[in-house]
KEKE-736629 format. One line per field, with one value per residue (C-alpha): residue number from 1; residue in three letters; y, x, z. Coordinates in nm, 4 decimals. Example, Ala and Ser with C-alpha at 12.3 -4.5 7.8 and 13.67 -1.06 7.14 Angstrom:
nr: [1	2] .
rest: [Ala	Ser] .
y: [-0.4500	-0.1060] .
x: [1.2300	1.3670] .
z: [0.7800	0.7140] .
//
This chain:
nr: [1	2	3	4	5	6	7	8	9	10	11	12	13	14	15	16	17	18	19	20	21	22	23	24	25	26	27	28	29	30	31	32	33	34	35	36	37	38	39	40	41	42	43	44	45	46	47	48	49	50	51	52	53	54	55	56	57	58	59	60	61	62	63	64	65	66	67	68	69	70	71	72	73	74	75	76	77	78	79	80	81	82	83	84	85	86	87	88	89	90	91	92	93	94	95	96	97	98	99	100	101	102	103	104	105	106	107	108	109	110	111	112	113	114	115	116	117	118	119	120	121	122	123	124	125	126	127	128	129	130	131	132	133	134	135	136	137	138	139	140	141	142	143	144	145	146	147	148	149	150	151	152	153	154	155	156	157	158	159	160	161	162	163	164	165	166	167	168	169	170	171	172	173	174	175	176	177	178	179	180	181	182	183	184	185	186	187	188	189	190	191	192	193	194	195	196	197	198	199	200	201	202	203	204] .
rest: [Met	Pro	Lys	Asn	Asn	Trp	Arg	Trp	Phe	Arg	Val	Phe	Gly	Asn	Leu	Ala	Leu	Ser	Lys	Val	Cys	Gly	Val	Pro	Phe	Glu	Ser	Val	Arg	Asp	Glu	Ile	Asn	Ser	Asp	Leu	Glu	Leu	Leu	Asp	Thr	Phe	Tyr	Arg	Phe	Asn	Gly	Trp	Ser	Ala	Asp	Gly	Pro	Trp	Gln	Thr	Pro	Glu	Gln	Ala	Gln	Ala	Glu	Ile	Asp	Glu	Tyr	Asp	Lys	Thr	Gly	Arg	Arg	Asp	Ala	Val	Gly	Val	Gly	Arg	Gln	Ala	Asp	Tyr	Tyr	Ser	Gly	Ser	Phe	Ala	Ile	Gln	Phe	Ser	Gln	Leu	Leu	Tyr	Ser	Arg	Phe	Ala	Ala	Asp	Ile	Asp	Pro	Glu	Arg	Ala	Glu	Thr	Tyr	Arg	Gln	Arg	Ala	Arg	Asp	Phe	Gly	Ala	Ser	Phe	Trp	Arg	Tyr	Phe	Asp	Thr	Glu	Gly	Ala	Ala	Ile	Pro	Phe	Gly	Arg	Ser	Leu	Thr	Tyr	Arg	Phe	Ala	Cys	Gly	Gly	Tyr	Phe	Ala	Ala	Leu	Ala	Leu	Ala	Gln	Val	Pro	Asp	Met	Pro	Thr	Pro	Leu	Asp	Ser	Pro	Gly	Ala	Val	Lys	Gly	Phe	Leu	Met	Arg	His	Leu	Arg	Trp	Trp	Ala	Lys	Asn	Ser	Glu	Asp	Ile	Phe	Tyr	Pro	Asp	Gly	Thr	Leu	Asn	Ile	Gly	Trp	Leu	Tyr	Pro] .
y: [-0.0740	0.1918	0.4691	0.3290	0.0668	-0.2141	-0.0954	-0.2492	-0.5743	-0.5450	-0.3958	-0.7069	-0.9398	-0.8016	-0.7969	-1.1634	-1.2294	-1.0983	-1.2039	-1.5304	-1.6586	-1.5386	-1.2838	-1.0195	-0.7021	-0.4915	-0.6519	-0.5485	-0.2380	0.0223	-0.1089	-0.1160	0.2468	0.3655	0.2314	0.3328	0.6969	0.6931	0.5516	0.8013	1.0884	0.9664	1.0939	1.3482	1.4458	1.2911	0.9403	0.9273	0.8651	0.8877	0.5801	0.7412	1.0968	1.3657	1.5090	1.8940	1.9568	1.9884	1.6589	1.5042	1.6313	1.4999	1.1706	1.1739	1.2986	1.0243	0.7565	0.8913	0.8367	0.5112	0.3568	0.3758	0.5493	0.4992	0.7173	1.0480	0.9185	0.7916	1.0962	1.2039	0.8886	0.8528	0.5937	0.2560	0.1493	0.4176	0.3465	-0.0090	-0.2108	-0.1276	0.1727	0.1754	-0.1920	-0.2147	0.0454	-0.1348	-0.4524	-0.2735	-0.1279	-0.4880	-0.6660	-0.4079	-0.2215	-0.3661	-0.2606	0.0731	0.1850	0.5478	0.4813	0.2192	0.4864	0.7291	0.4473	0.3839	0.7603	0.7686	0.4647	0.6655	0.9750	0.7618	0.5532	0.8697	0.8996	0.5926	0.4130	0.6481	0.4738	0.1843	0.1578	-0.0233	-0.3627	-0.3330	-0.1951	0.0171	0.3378	0.2325	0.4764	0.4702	0.2262	-0.1596	-0.1927	-0.5658	-0.6348	-0.5853	-0.7056	-0.5780	-0.2501	-0.3983	-0.4887	-0.1804	-0.3356	-0.6626	-0.5206	-0.2744	-0.5882	-0.7501	-0.4573	-0.3881	-0.0123	0.1487	0.4862	0.4623	0.7025	0.6220	0.4002	0.1906	0.2345	-0.1544	-0.4860	-0.5818	-0.2639	-0.3295	-0.6905	-0.5660	-0.3336	-0.6150	-0.8860	-0.6721	-0.5859	-0.9612	-1.0663	-0.7999	-0.9688	-1.3068	-1.2120	-1.0132	-1.2478	-1.4848	-1.3502	-1.2719	-1.6102	-1.8324	-2.1885	-2.3056	-2.0826	-1.8084	-1.4475	-1.2759	-0.9278	-0.6536	-0.5117	-0.5413	-0.1928	-0.1473] .
x: [-1.7569	-1.5779	-1.3807	-1.0492	-0.7748	-1.0348	-1.1295	-0.7897	-0.9139	-1.2158	-0.9591	-0.7338	-1.0320	-1.1853	-0.8483	-0.7896	-1.1218	-1.0324	-0.6647	-0.6766	-1.0281	-1.1249	-1.3870	-1.3960	-1.2147	-1.5013	-1.7356	-1.5289	-1.3620	-1.6051	-1.5801	-1.2115	-1.2076	-1.4743	-1.2591	-0.9234	-1.0477	-1.1534	-0.8304	-0.6341	-0.8070	-0.6313	-0.2964	-0.1394	0.2365	0.5814	0.4531	0.2211	-0.1376	-0.4107	-0.5980	-0.9162	-1.0384	-0.8664	-1.1187	-1.1568	-1.2062	-1.5653	-1.5879	-1.3815	-1.6429	-1.9197	-1.7659	-1.7319	-2.1143	-2.2032	-2.0284	-2.1812	-2.5395	-2.4784	-2.1698	-2.0159	-1.7001	-1.7051	-2.0070	-1.8272	-1.4705	-1.1877	-1.0112	-0.6464	-0.4691	-0.1146	0.0986	0.2530	-0.0988	-0.1334	0.2290	0.3937	0.1048	-0.1593	-0.1687	0.1994	0.2033	-0.1089	-0.0021	0.3188	0.1452	-0.1097	0.1886	0.3103	0.0041	-0.1890	0.0615	-0.0396	-0.4309	-0.3651	-0.0027	-0.0586	-0.1811	0.0891	0.3539	0.1779	0.1943	0.5763	0.6461	0.4686	0.6942	1.0092	0.8858	0.7822	1.1046	1.3166	1.2520	1.0952	1.4139	1.4997	1.2342	1.4711	1.7841	2.0952	1.9945	1.6579	1.4499	1.1600	1.0327	0.7150	0.4232	0.0714	-0.2078	-0.1960	0.1566	0.0544	0.1349	0.5208	0.7203	0.4712	0.6488	0.8919	0.6097	0.6849	1.0259	0.9014	0.6484	0.9039	1.1317	0.8317	0.7390	1.0884	1.0521	1.3383	1.5145	1.4616	1.6279	1.9529	1.9790	1.7108	1.8564	1.9584	1.7780	2.0455	1.9664	1.6164	1.6565	1.8939	1.6225	1.3807	1.6087	1.7527	1.4079	1.2940	1.6080	1.5598	1.2357	1.3847	1.6325	1.4038	1.0764	1.1226	0.8053	0.5839	0.4513	0.2016	0.3177	0.1122	0.3393	0.0642	0.1446	0.0411	-0.0942	0.1500	0.4828	0.8524	1.0018	1.3441] .
z: [-0.0287	0.1787	0.0129	0.0989	-0.0107	-0.0083	-0.3692	-0.4898	-0.3822	-0.6303	-0.8962	-0.8744	-0.8435	-1.1738	-1.3296	-1.2670	-1.4055	-1.7178	-1.7484	-1.5967	-1.6037	-1.9745	-1.8805	-2.1418	-2.0483	-2.1504	-1.8919	-1.6059	-1.7372	-1.6156	-1.2540	-1.2579	-1.3986	-1.1358	-0.8535	-0.9956	-1.0523	-0.6759	-0.5467	-0.7717	-0.5721	-0.2500	-0.3920	-0.1728	-0.2873	-0.3108	-0.3743	-0.0833	-0.0850	0.1782	0.2555	0.1505	0.0607	0.2664	0.4758	0.5619	0.9222	0.8857	0.7049	0.9990	1.2385	1.0432	1.0453	1.4332	1.4499	1.2070	1.4062	1.7439	1.5877	1.3888	1.5053	1.1465	1.0425	0.6751	0.5847	0.5256	0.4663	0.6411	0.7619	0.7402	0.7438	0.5751	0.7056	0.6343	0.5383	0.2799	0.1625	0.1945	0.3045	0.0620	-0.1734	-0.3101	-0.2904	-0.5029	-0.7359	-0.8125	-0.8749	-1.1089	-1.3018	-1.3542	-1.4276	-1.6209	-1.8178	-2.1327	-2.0828	-1.8958	-2.0002	-1.8951	-1.5390	-1.4985	-1.5812	-1.3353	-1.0667	-1.1696	-1.0989	-0.7867	-0.6767	-0.7646	-0.5651	-0.2770	-0.2749	-0.2630	0.0916	0.2020	0.2294	0.5202	0.7438	0.7921	0.9651	0.8540	1.0302	0.8596	1.1570	1.0602	1.2397	1.4133	1.3305	1.1985	1.2088	1.1874	1.3194	1.4086	1.0376	1.1316	0.8370	0.5989	0.6135	0.3800	0.1132	-0.1044	-0.1681	-0.2736	-0.5025	-0.6342	-0.7118	-0.8882	-1.0893	-1.2015	-1.2086	-1.4089	-1.3025	-0.9202	-0.7478	-0.5303	-0.3234	-0.4779	-0.8274	-0.8637	-0.8097	-0.5631	-0.3602	-0.3617	-0.2440	0.0321	0.1787	0.1855	0.3003	0.5871	0.7014	0.7114	0.8756	1.1465	1.2191	1.2084	1.4668	1.6897	1.6747	1.9746	2.1295	1.8400	1.7640	1.9671	2.0443	1.7211	1.5122	1.4150	1.4758	1.7929	1.8136	1.8698	1.7558	1.8564	1.8795	1.7528] .
//
């Protein structure tokens, strides 16, 4: 499995096996811990993580060379990626879910993730205007309203002591709902006739 946010899928799969399906936690603990130890190395600063190991320039060149030879980009690492994907789409989103559903079995890491959510939220709210439109940048912008995923996970995780302006459930809900309403208001051309989302982004 690549060294990126995909490891969260296995973490939550194993967590569900234990918490929902009755598989003894001891039988999945080592794999969960191994994945989390890797994921935690992606952390950079101010709540932000990269989506994989942060490469040196030499490693980045080795990645390019490996790709030229094999067509694979995940042999060395994923480079220097820090965007919505490593924030609201995946890393922060997953850390918040983990802090909610695994706090009883991993309280120390759950608190670490809550603090990262506080640090991230202190500036992330500025990526949205007063109408809910988000700054378009980074990879996978076709996910569109997933930019607000952090706010949804934050509401579920119920992280205390969030910085202003995310310091109340109503404020968090407001950021999420304004973002969803902005997309609803500006979504005339983002659906195929069968109702499924097309590929692209609507720029605010």
